[in-house]
N, C-alpha and C positions, 0 to 999 in steps of 0.2 A: 656450815652452821655449827657453832660450838655451844654446848650446854654444859654448865658446871654440875658437879655432883649434887649440890643443893637444889638444882632444878629438876632432879630425877627422883624425888621422893615418891611420886606416883609415876612410875616409869611408863606405864601404858598410856596415861594421859599425856605425858611429856613427849613421847614418841609420836603419838597421833597429831599433837599440835605442831610439832616440828615439821612433819611431812606435809601437813596442810599449809603451813607457812611457805615451804618450798614450792608447793604447787601454785599458790597464789602469785608468788614472785615470778615463776616461769611463765604463767599465763599473761601477766602484766607486761613482761618483756617481749612476748611474742615467740617464746620457745617452749611450747606446751608439751613436747614429746620427750619423755624420760628415756635416756639411753643406758646410763650406767650410774650405779650408786656404790659408795663405799661407806660403811658404818663401823666406826671404831668405838666400842663400848667398854668402859672400865669394868673389870671383874665380871665378864660376860657369863661365867658359869656359876656364880654365887646364887644361892637359893636352891631349895629342893622342889621337885615336882613342877607344877605350873607357876610356882613362885620364883623359879630360876629367872635371872635377868634376861637371858636371851629369849625365853618364851614370852616374857612380858613385852619386850621390845617387838617381837613378832606380832603380838596381838595389837599393839598400838599402830604399827605400820599397816597391818591389814585393815584396821578400822578407817585409816585415812585413805588408802588406795581404793578400797571397796566402794567409796563414794562415787567413783567413775563407773558408768554403765559398761559392762563387758570388760572390766579391768583385767581379768585373768588372761586375756588375749593381747594385752599391751603392757606387760610388766617389763621393767628394766632388768638388765643383768645387774648382779649385786654381790658384794662381799660383806660379811659381818665378822669382825675379829675382836677379840678381847685385849685390852691393854691393862697394864699394871697400875696405872693411875686412875682416878675417878673421872666421871663425866662422860660425855658422848660427843663425837665429832662426825659430821656427815658431809661427804663430798659428793658432787653430782655433775653429770654431763647431760645436756639436753639439746634438742634441735628443733627447727621449725617444722620438719616433717618426720614422721615416725620411722623407726627401724623395724626390722622383722624379728619377731620372737623365735628363737631356736631352742628346741628341747632335745634331750638326750634319750635315745631309745633304750639305753641300758638302765635308766633311772626313772622312777616315778617322778613326775614333775613336782617340784617343791610345794607348789600351791595346792597339791592334791595329797599331801602327806596325811596319814591316818591320825586320829586324836591322840595316839600315844606320844606324839611329838609336841603336844601343846594344844591349848584351846583354839588357836588359830594357826593355820599352816603358814610357813614362811612365804612371803609374797615377792618372789623374784623369778626371772626366767634363767635358764641355764646359760643362755648367751643372747646377745642382741646384735643383729647384722645391720649395718648402716651403709647404704650405697651413696657414694659421692660421685662427682662428675667423672672422675677418671680412675677411681679405685673403690674398694669396699673395705670397711673395718669390721672385724668380728670381735666384739667385747665379750670375753669369756668370764663368767662369774667364778667366784671362789669354788673350786672343784676338788673333791676329796674322794676317799675310798668308800663310796656308797654305791651299792647296786640294788635296784629296786628302791626300797627306802631304808635298807639296813646297812649298818657299818660292817665292812669286811676287814679282816686282819687286825682286830683290836690289839694294841700293844706292840705291833710290828711296824716300825717306821718305814723300812725299805719295801716291805710288801704293800703297804698303803701307797707308797710312791708309785709302784708298778701298776696298781689298780687305778690310781688317779690318771696315769698316762693312758691307760685303756679308755677311760672315760673321755679324755681329751680327744683321742682318735675317733671315737664314736661320734662325738659332738661335731668334729671337723667334717666327718662324712655327711652329717645332716646339713651343715651349713653349705657345703659344696653343691648339694642338690638345689639350693636356692639360687646359686650363681653359676649356671652351666656355661655362660659366655665369658666367665672370668678365668684368669690363670689360677694356679694352685695357691691356697692360703699358706702364708709363711709367718712364723712367729716373729713379731717385732719387739716384744718385751714380755718378760714373765716375772711374776712375784711369787716367791715361795714363803709361806708362813709356817713356822715350826713351833710347836708347843714347847715352852721353856722346860729344860730338864730332859729333853728327848732328842738332843742333837746326836748325829752320827757322823764320824769322819768320812764315811763312804758316800754320804748323801749328795754332796755337790757334784762329785764325779758321775754318779748315777743319773742325776738330773740332766747333766750335759750330754751324757750318752743317749738318753731317751729323747731329749728335745732338741739337741743340736748344740755343738760347742761354740757357735758364734752368736747365739741369741743373748741379747742383754738380759742379765739375770740379777735380781735383787732378793736376798734372803733376809727375812725379818723374823724376830721372835714375837709370837702372839698366841693367845689362847684361841682354839678353834671352837666353833659354836656347839659342837657335841663333845662331851668329855672323853669319849673313846676314840676321837680323831686326833691324830698327832701331827697332821700335815694338811695343808690346803694350798692349791696353786691357782692363780688367776693369770690372765694374759690378754694381750692385744695381738690379733693376727690380721694380716692385710693380704688383699688380692688385687691385682691390677686388671682392669677390664681389657679384653682383647679388642683390637681395632676392628671396626665393621666396614671400613672404607674399602673400595675396590682396589686391587693392585694396579700399579701404573701400566699403561699400554706398552707393549714391546716396541 
């Protein structure tokens, strides 16, 4: 779904309407279960206080998703990144059956953030686990250097990377508890978003050291939803179900 900048004069209303349009479409097509959302919003950090564009986006998204009873238990994984041009683009994945919402024990769930982060908390899960016939997909939301609900290591890109990796590990541990019969989760793809002007020549090597040097990796420039965050990582991890059939007779 693409909205041009002229459609975002009232960003709260535009976001709410966009999400309700997506919801109606998915229900009509028979895929009512949200799994994963990507939100690319021009100039995401512009505006002060609750007038910041990301906070207005979060309010509109909340107003749309909150129309579903018990919505906080069925939130999709999500990413929200700022772009240098205007407008908003939303990508989404959905399924006929729901995935499992996974939260990070090191972090306050985003939908429970205190009012200091805006009039409405961001409405997304830390990850969504979807079981298929022969494997499971773990869609990991944009993950950053946040512990509890506070940013750690402001201004230090590499320290934020290390903290982000610790959050990934904690989230992976929670997801593994959902899938005791599956093999280990392995990263199938990662995206690293770096705030423009804060690149570091050591970053790519450090990412590969932490996450594995064979993982497909895409590095992109983009503004992070909090101004004191310099980096965010999202990913797709997969696990293969163990066979439950009996071994052949000797």
